[in-house]
RODO-2510 file (C-alpha; in nm, 4 decimals, decimal comma):
residues 429
     n   res          X          Y          Z
     1     m    24,1820    18,3380    24,8958
     2     r    24,4685    18,3429    24,6743
     3     c    24,8174    18,3165    24,6574
     4     m    25,1092    18,2714    24,3698
     5     g    25,3677    17,9942    24,3281
     6     g    25,1704    17,7224    24,5288
     7     l    25,2875    17,8524    24,8597
     8     w    25,0218    17,9549    25,1054
     9     v    24,9364    18,1433    25,4231
    10     v    24,5576    18,1414    25,4884
    11     l    24,4397    18,4138    25,7062
    12     l    24,1050    18,3366    25,8234
    13     l    23,9697    18,6801    25,9402
    14     w    23,6162    18,6032    26,0905
    15     s    23,5487    18,9124    26,2441
    16     s    23,2925    19,0085    25,9790
    17     v    23,1358    18,6915    25,9929
    18     l    23,1544    18,5466    26,3701
    19     g    23,1360    18,9207    26,5801
    20     s    23,3856    19,0300    26,7780
    21     f    23,4237    18,8885    27,1221
    22     s    23,6747    18,9704    27,3534
    23     v    24,0255    18,8434    27,3227
    24     q    24,2975    18,6984    27,5595
    25     g    24,6315    18,6587    27,4040
    26     y    24,4686    18,5206    27,1047
    27     p    24,6771    18,4914    26,7731
    28     q    24,6257    18,8304    26,6077
    29     g    24,3686    18,7363    26,3424
    30     y    24,1900    18,4806    26,4784
    31     e    23,8392    18,5070    26,6295
    32     y    23,7009    18,2490    26,8738
    33     p    23,4634    18,0158    26,5984
    34     t    23,1899    17,9054    26,7753
    35     w    22,9664    17,9093    26,4344
    36     s    23,0593    17,7774    26,0919
    37     p    23,0149    18,0841    25,8781
    38     t    22,7040    17,9091    25,6941
    39     q    22,5280    17,8929    26,0338
    40     v    22,6006    18,2353    26,1145
    41     k    22,4775    18,3621    25,7814
    42     e    22,1418    18,1467    25,8195
    43     g    22,1374    18,3015    26,1860
    44     n    22,1208    17,9491    26,3461
    45     h    22,3137    17,8049    26,6329
    46     p    22,5158    17,4940    26,5262
    47     p    22,3046    17,1987    26,6060
    48     g    22,3269    17,0749    26,9798
    49     v    22,5857    17,3506    27,0847
    50     g    22,4577    17,4633    27,4120
    51     h    22,6558    17,4380    27,7135
    52     h    22,8067    17,1088    27,5976
    53     p    22,8664    16,9538    27,2472
    54     p    22,6534    16,6842    27,1332
    55     g    22,7522    16,3346    27,3268
    56     v    22,9903    16,5671    27,5595
    57     g    22,6902    16,6827    27,8560
    58     g    22,7417    16,4183    28,1176
    59     h    22,9681    16,1378    28,1501
    60     g    23,0727    15,9640    27,8622
    61     d    23,3011    15,7376    27,6854
    62     d    23,6332    15,8603    27,6000
    63     a    23,6484    16,2223    27,6080
    64     g    23,2858    16,2979    27,6997
    65     g    23,2166    16,5222    27,9968
    66     h    23,4864    16,5168    28,2562
    67     p    23,7581    16,2613    28,3105
    68     p    23,6497    15,8966    28,4600
    69     g    23,6589    15,8837    28,7698
    70     v    23,7839    16,2416    28,8167
    71     g    23,4707    16,3516    29,0129
    72     g    23,4904    16,6608    28,8592
    73     h    23,8942    16,7523    28,9185
    74     p    24,1731    16,6124    28,7014
    75     p    24,4588    16,4689    28,9339
    76     g    24,6267    16,7399    29,0821
    77     v    24,3911    17,0205    29,0144
    78     g    24,2490    17,1740    29,2993
    79     h    24,0176    17,5052    29,3308
    80     h    23,9795    17,7613    29,0687
    81     p    23,9833    18,0998    29,0319
    82     p    23,6609    18,2805    29,1185
    83     g    23,3834    18,2453    28,8054
    84     v    23,5138    17,8982    28,7302
    85     g    23,2904    17,6614    28,8256
    86     h    23,2785    17,2754    28,9361
    87     h    23,1642    17,1429    28,5812
    88     s    23,3946    17,3825    28,3874
    89     p    23,5501    17,3535    28,0419
    90     i    23,8259    17,5167    28,1665
    91     k    23,9048    17,2114    28,4088
    92     d    23,8315    16,9998    28,1231
    93     a    24,1421    17,1755    27,9295
    94     v    24,3711    17,1986    28,2123
    95     y    24,3278    16,7500    28,2509
    96     a    24,3801    16,7630    27,8838
    97     l    24,6947    16,9529    27,8613
    98     l    24,8841    16,8306    28,1413
    99     s    24,8119    16,4931    28,0120
   100     w    24,9815    16,6031    27,6991
   101     k    25,2447    16,7389    27,8800
   102     r    25,3107    16,4030    28,0118
   103     a    25,3810    16,2639    27,6375
   104     i    25,6044    16,5653    27,5161
   105     y    25,9341    16,4128    27,5947
   106     s    26,1465    16,6583    27,4143
   107     d    26,0701    17,0136    27,4565
   108     p    26,3816    17,1923    27,4264
   109     l    26,2394    17,5351    27,4420
   110     n    26,0654    17,4727    27,7860
   111     i    25,7180    17,5661    27,5975
   112     t    25,4989    17,3359    27,8388
   113     g    25,7036    17,4187    28,1397
   114     s    25,4763    17,7223    28,1615
   115     w    25,1803    17,5017    28,1997
   116     v    25,1739    17,4934    28,5930
   117     g    24,8663    17,5028    28,8072
   118     d    24,5116    17,5165    28,7378
   119     y    24,3857    17,8096    28,5369
   120     p    24,5681    17,8081    28,1678
   121     c    24,3856    18,2146    28,0607
   122     y    24,6207    18,4281    28,2790
   123     t    24,7675    18,6850    28,0306
   124     d    25,0718    18,8127    28,2719
   125     d    25,3858    18,6626    28,1566
   126     d    25,4497    18,4925    28,4571
   127     r    25,1554    18,2499    28,4587
   128     k    25,0852    18,2445    28,1166
   129     w    25,0696    17,9178    27,9596
   130     v    25,3000    17,9196    27,5971
   131     g    25,0961    17,8364    27,3044
   132     v    24,7280    17,8143    27,4776
   133     f    24,4734    18,1113    27,4242
   134     c    24,1561    18,1840    27,5929
   135     e    23,8210    18,3626    27,4777
   136     v    23,5127    18,4149    27,6167
   137     d    23,2546    18,1836    27,4847
   138     p    22,9559    18,3843    27,4099
   139     e    22,7262    18,0747    27,4160
   140     t    22,8144    18,0768    27,7985
   141     d    22,9726    18,3871    27,8826
   142     e    23,2714    18,1834    28,0167
   143     l    23,6560    18,2368    27,9689
   144     v    23,7854    17,8806    27,7597
   145     v    24,0255    17,7506    27,5868
   146     a    23,9971    17,8584    27,2691
   147     g    24,2867    17,8040    27,0925
   148     i    24,6525    17,5896    27,0389
   149     d    24,9376    17,7087    26,8527
   150     l    25,2531    17,5549    26,9232
   151     n    25,4270    17,6083    26,5630
   152     h    25,7354    17,5570    26,5091
   153     g    25,7934    17,4518    26,9287
   154     m    26,0385    17,1944    26,8227
   155     l    25,8558    16,9585    27,0514
   156     a    25,8743    16,5992    27,0358
   157     g    25,5871    16,3250    27,1415
   158     t    25,2489    16,1637    27,0842
   159     l    24,8824    16,3002    27,0623
   160     v    24,7583    16,1927    27,3670
   161     p    24,3840    16,0634    27,3647
   162     e    24,2846    16,3391    27,6671
   163     l    24,2932    16,5854    27,3806
   164     g    23,9315    16,5372    27,3054
   165     y    23,8345    16,7145    27,6452
   166     l    23,9660    17,0334    27,4853
   167     k    23,5689    17,0797    27,3840
   168     t    23,5932    17,4419    27,3493
   169     v    23,9070    17,4542    27,1188
   170     g    23,8447    17,5870    26,7565
   171     i    24,2100    17,5962    26,6475
   172     f    24,4473    17,3341    26,6829
   173     h    24,7809    17,4503    26,5205
   174     i    25,1182    17,2430    26,5933
   175     n    25,2952    17,2400    26,2511
   176     s    25,6611    17,2195    26,2114
   177     n    25,7240    16,9914    26,5241
   178     y    25,8146    16,6224    26,5904
   179     f    25,4776    16,4631    26,7106
   180     h    25,4496    16,1053    26,5908
   181     g    25,2245    15,8500    26,5997
   182     s    24,8456    15,9219    26,4654
   183     i    24,5842    16,1483    26,5491
   184     p    24,3524    16,0272    26,8292
   185     n    24,0054    15,8972    26,7363
   186     t    23,9008    16,1103    27,0884
   187     f    23,9158    16,4216    26,8178
   188     r    23,5586    16,3440    26,7044
   189     k    23,4872    16,5161    27,0259
   190     l    23,5744    16,8728    26,9105
   191     r    23,2631    16,9617    26,7582
   192     k    23,4198    17,3231    26,7453
   193     l    23,7334    17,2797    26,6012
   194     t    23,7498    17,5151    26,2645
   195     e    24,1384    17,4517    26,2095
   196     l    24,3211    17,1570    26,2315
   197     d    24,6939    17,1980    26,1437
   198     v    24,9555    16,9087    26,1661
   199     s    25,1522    16,9846    25,8900
   200     n    25,5490    16,8897    25,9119
   201     n    25,5630    16,6548    26,1845
   202     m    25,6166    16,2408    26,1521
   203     l    25,2670    16,1359    26,1764
   204     s    25,1569    15,8227    26,0325
   205     g    24,9121    15,5625    25,9267
   206     s    24,5921    15,5712    25,7111
   207     f    24,4324    15,8858    25,6472
   208     p    24,2954    15,9812    25,9638
   209     r    23,9438    15,9203    25,9544
   210     v    23,8520    16,1264    26,2791
   211     v    23,8893    16,4435    26,0914
   212     l    23,5936    16,3396    25,8865
   213     r    23,3743    16,3751    26,1802
   214     l    23,4465    16,7381    26,2608
   215     p    23,1604    16,9139    26,1916
   216     s    23,2820    17,2773    26,2016
   217     l    23,6181    17,1851    26,0155
   218     i    23,6844    17,4806    25,7430
   219     y    24,0791    17,4386    25,7066
   220     l    24,2477    17,0847    25,7384
   221     d    24,6239    17,0626    25,6956
   222     i    24,8044    16,7585    25,7299
   223     r    25,0787    16,7846    25,4369
   224     f    25,4339    16,6698    25,5661
   225     n    25,3968    16,3905    25,7250
   226     k    25,3918    15,9953    25,6731
   227     f    25,0172    15,9382    25,6136
   228     y    24,9864    15,6792    25,3487
   229     g    24,6716    15,4824    25,1234
   230     p    24,3761    15,6343    24,9347
   231     l    24,2198    15,9392    25,0177
   232     p    23,8581    15,8655    25,1398
   233     d    23,5442    15,9645    24,9457
   234     d    23,3913    16,1463    25,1739
   235     l    23,7028    16,3911    25,2324
   236     f    23,5593    16,5852    24,9597
   237     d    23,2070    16,6306    25,1454
   238     l    23,3627    16,8187    25,4307
   239     p    23,2806    17,1705    25,4189
   240     l    23,6537    17,2812    25,3434
   241     d    23,7852    17,6099    25,2336
   242     a    24,1055    17,4758    25,2212
   243     l    24,2897    17,1148    25,1793
   244     f    24,6424    17,0477    25,2080
   245     v    24,7375    16,6770    25,1884
   246     n    25,0533    16,7294    25,0172
   247     n    25,3904    16,5518    25,0775
   248     n    25,2808    16,2095    25,1976
   249     d    25,2376    15,8633    25,0517
   250     f    24,9106    15,8736    24,9186
   251     d    24,8001    15,6472    24,6509
   252     g    24,5183    15,5259    24,4665
   253     f    24,2726    15,7116    24,2502
   254     l    24,1086    16,0718    24,3316
   255     p    23,7316    15,9673    24,3674
   256     s    23,4594    16,1172    24,1634
   257     s    23,3275    16,2775    24,4785
   258     l    23,6461    16,5487    24,4246
   259     g    23,3570    16,7475    24,2697
   260     r    23,1898    16,7687    24,5416
   261     s    23,4212    16,9544    24,7583
   262     p    23,3516    17,3223    24,8025
   263     v    23,7102    17,4239    24,9070
   264     s    23,9249    17,7347    24,7266
   265     v    24,2457    17,5598    24,7599
   266     m    24,3470    17,2181    24,7145
   267     v    24,6943    17,1140    24,7258
   268     v    24,7577    16,7160    24,6621
   269     a    25,0860    16,7482    24,5460
   270     n    25,3885    16,5077    24,5962
   271     n    25,1935    16,1802    24,6820
   272     k    25,1454    15,8862    24,4613
   273     l    24,8044    15,9402    24,3265
   274     g    24,6874    15,7692    23,9946
   275     g    24,4519    15,7345    23,7714
   276     r    24,2647    15,9782    23,5596
   277     v    24,1832    16,3512    23,6750
   278     p    23,7588    16,3256    23,7334
   279     t    23,5709    16,5225    23,5039
   280     s    23,3212    16,5931    23,8377
   281     i    23,6122    16,8635    23,9097
   282     k    23,4058    17,1005    23,6840
   283     n    23,1551    17,0880    23,9658
   284     m    23,4490    17,3032    24,1483
   285     s    23,4103    17,6001    23,9514
   286     s    23,1904    17,8059    24,1940
   287     t    23,4489    17,7778    24,4527
   288     l    23,7994    17,6756    24,3353
   289     n    24,0860    17,9099    24,2857
   290     e    24,3824    17,7029    24,3089
   291     i    24,4706    17,3490    24,2687
   292     l    24,8211    17,1671    24,2622
   293     f    24,8482    16,7885    24,1492
   294     l    25,2070    16,8233    24,0842
   295     n    25,4347    16,5027    24,1031
   296     n    25,1893    16,2469    24,1067
   297     q    25,0990    15,9529    23,9249
   298     f    24,7712    16,1104    23,7011
   299     e    24,7924    15,9625    23,3441
   300     g    24,5471    15,9923    23,0152
   301     a    24,4227    16,3188    22,8908
   302     l    24,3531    16,6138    23,0557
   303     p    23,9709    16,6556    23,0627
   304     g    23,7854    16,9008    22,8792
   305     e    23,5944    16,9557    23,2129
   306     i    23,8444    17,1842    23,3343
   307     g    23,7549    17,4650    23,1124
   308     a    23,4340    17,5250    23,3641
   309     l    23,7162    17,6597    23,6072
   310     n    23,6766    17,9963    23,5186
   311     q    23,7648    18,1281    23,9158
   312     v    24,0909    17,9123    23,8830
   313     v    24,4118    18,1256    23,9463
   314     v    24,6454    17,8438    23,9750
   315     f    24,6528    17,5201    23,8088
   316     d    24,9695    17,2726    23,8399
   317     i    24,9289    16,9231    23,7426
   318     a    25,3354    16,9120    23,6248
   319     k    25,5605    16,6036    23,6761
   320     n    25,2292    16,3733    23,5980
   321     n    25,2271    16,1119    23,3085
   322     l    24,9392    16,2955    23,0905
   323     l    24,9645    16,2337    22,7063
   324     s    24,6992    16,4641    22,5439
   325     t    24,6597    16,7529    22,4084
   326     l    24,5755    17,0705    22,5244
   327     p    24,1291    17,1180    22,5695
   328     n    24,0196    17,3884    22,3775
   329     s    23,8170    17,4385    22,6643
   330     i    24,1010    17,6025    22,8563
   331     q    24,0064    17,9175    22,6692
   332     n    23,7214    17,9807    22,9138
   333     m    23,9627    17,9680    23,2173
   334     e    23,9901    18,3506    23,2029
   335     s    24,0859    18,3886    23,5574
   336     l    24,4086    18,1890    23,5132
   337     e    24,7460    18,3371    23,6290
   338     a    24,9660    18,0249    23,6760
   339     f    24,9746    17,7540    23,4210
   340     d    25,2026    17,4434    23,4658
   341     i    25,2144    17,1276    23,2782
   342     a    25,5773    17,0417    23,2614
   343     e    25,7450    16,7228    23,2457
   344     n    25,4153    16,5517    23,1251
   345     q    25,3490    16,3964    22,7088
   346     f    25,1416    16,6810    22,5864
   347     y    25,1947    16,7266    22,2382
   348     g    25,0220    16,8834    21,9289
   349     d    24,9761    17,2673    21,8972
   350     l    25,0282    17,5663    22,1852
   351     t    24,7442    17,7310    22,1096
   352     a    24,5818    18,0589    22,1107
   353     e    24,3046    17,9163    22,3506
   354     l    24,5643    17,9058    22,6245
   355     c    24,8261    18,2181    22,5460
   356     n    24,5199    18,4547    22,5021
   357     l    24,3982    18,4205    22,8380
   358     p    24,4162    18,7853    22,9800
   359     n    24,5963    18,7391    23,3275
   360     l    24,8565    18,5067    23,2764
   361     a    25,1461    18,5879    23,4461
   362     n    25,3182    18,2634    23,4246
   363     v    25,3669    17,9402    23,1997
   364     t    25,5563    17,6473    23,1960
   365     v    25,5076    17,3695    22,9313
   366     v    25,8686    17,2307    22,9906
   367     d    25,9843    16,8981    22,8665
   368     n    25,6696    16,7910    22,6655
   369     y    25,6509    16,7292    22,3314
   370     f    25,4703    17,0453    22,1440
   371     t    25,5365    17,1148    21,7954
   372     g    25,3413    17,3942    21,6989
   373     l    25,3596    17,7605    21,8463
   374     s    25,0741    18,0155    21,7641
   375     p    25,1642    18,3489    21,6980
   376     a    24,9395    18,4528    22,0673
   377     c    25,2094    18,2128    22,2788
   378     a    25,5043    18,3390    22,0672
   379     n    25,4199    18,6671    22,1823
   380     l    25,3737    18,5696    22,5553
   381     t    25,7345    18,7424    22,6770
   382     a    25,6455    19,0433    22,5055
   383     r    25,3234    19,0455    22,7019
   384     g    25,5259    18,9821    23,0443
   385     v    25,4552    18,6749    23,1171
   386     i    25,7049    18,4640    23,2332
   387     f    25,7299    18,1719    22,9833
   388     n    25,9403    17,8351    23,0015
   389     f    25,8983    17,6180    22,6993
   390     g    26,2331    17,4562    22,6962
   391     g    26,2810    17,0571    22,6380
   392     n    25,9863    17,0480    22,3623
   393     c    25,9652    16,9816    21,9585
   394     f    25,9548    17,3532    21,8268
   395     g    26,1881    17,3420    21,5343
   396     g    26,4287    17,5759    21,4896
   397     v    26,4118    17,7042    21,8460
   398     a    26,6967    17,6174    22,1040
   399     g    26,6891    17,4152    22,4166
   400     q    26,4400    17,1491    22,2406
   401     k    26,4627    16,7896    22,2348
   402     d    26,6538    16,6470    21,9914
   403     n    26,4792    16,5179    21,6552
   404     q    26,5289    16,1616    21,7176
   405     t    26,3369    16,1551    22,0705
   406     c    26,0465    16,3646    21,8936
   407     a    26,0310    16,1720    21,5845
   408     e    26,0143    15,8270    21,8222
   409     f    25,7487    15,9686    22,0559
   410     y    25,5429    16,0857    21,7455
   411     q    25,5797    15,7382    21,5784
   412     r    25,3958    15,5785    21,8880
   413     l    25,0951    15,7804    21,8317
   414     f    25,0810    15,8631    21,4659
   415     p    25,2046    15,6052    21,1854
   416     s    25,3663    15,9420    20,9995
   417     p    25,4968    16,2165    21,2460
   418     p    25,4346    16,5739    21,1796
   419     a    25,7230    16,7990    21,1043
   420     p    25,8341    17,0378    21,3172
   421     v    25,7309    17,3924    21,2961
   422     s    25,9807    17,6266    21,2793
   423     l    25,9460    18,0033    21,3705
   424     p    26,1776    18,2622    21,4069
   425     l    26,3592    18,2837    21,7066
   426     p    26,2846    18,6591    21,7762
   427     l    25,9470    18,5773    21,7991
   428     l    26,0027    18,4269    22,1341
   429     l    26,1936    18,7139    22,2924
***
């Protein structure tokens, strides 16, 4: 999965992996995620996934089995269309959704006004439940609620514990609404959930650890909320392909377990994370395509281990407190297209090890303390590369820091600051 500029649209096209299932109004491009890709490739069923996920077979705590005291029918829910049995996942889904409807106190588009009756899988416009998508579960050959997509619904309310009864849901998308509170612990019952997107809401609290108990989760997006505190070590043990935790208030250090993550995309930007970039990042080389660290409080040197990331296309660690030269190992990042280290304290030479990389499209080193510019870097613009280099200490080049600022910086590092290197301006055009 690749995209330029840090703006991501994730398209999970599982048809080649999961097989073809009949679709009942499901969003285009999605398939009912009964198995994870790894399990499919191994030709095995997910552990414990039969008629009910593990721990959900009978009557249990929280969202296990059927709602307590309901006797197989949620309150107000009567008989079901032919083929929907007494103990039906549809019945549990109706109970969950009608409970959630009562906790949504603002619905200007009247989305939940369509959630009427006891059967959410009609496809005709008059009876269709908006934002609810059904598919045939190949395990049971039953039509079930497989996805929730309420993106940009202008809904306000909370996520209720009863949502744990959505045991057949594989996709839960509610981005760009006004939900507040937290993600209920009963979400741990959503054993088939592969995509969880609660981004751009008003959710708060420490990292929602319940997501660590979702064995099928591949895509996690909790960005643009009000979560805070450290990121848990075991977050990076999840079998995720994409992780977005940006634009919250997370702090603390990135743990060394970062290197265990199999993601292709990781965005931790715009938080308050600090410390050094873990050297274990080198262990992500087989999967990582994009990583965005920008606008945090990382410090120290940019580790030479980044040279192992030979499949990374976008590397952005701008607006931090890094203080170092560029590691020579950067020459091994042969897939690199976009490289942004603006607003740090990099110094020394901007070297050919970076600028000779064959796929560069955008290099931004603005507001650092570089003094030397290799001919390869001076030639970037002529190659068609967007090259932003203002606010450094390149001698004889317009738009740089003043001599006193550069001298004071280098005086703190070395007894005698090196003289700025002058290059003819035409080389930079």
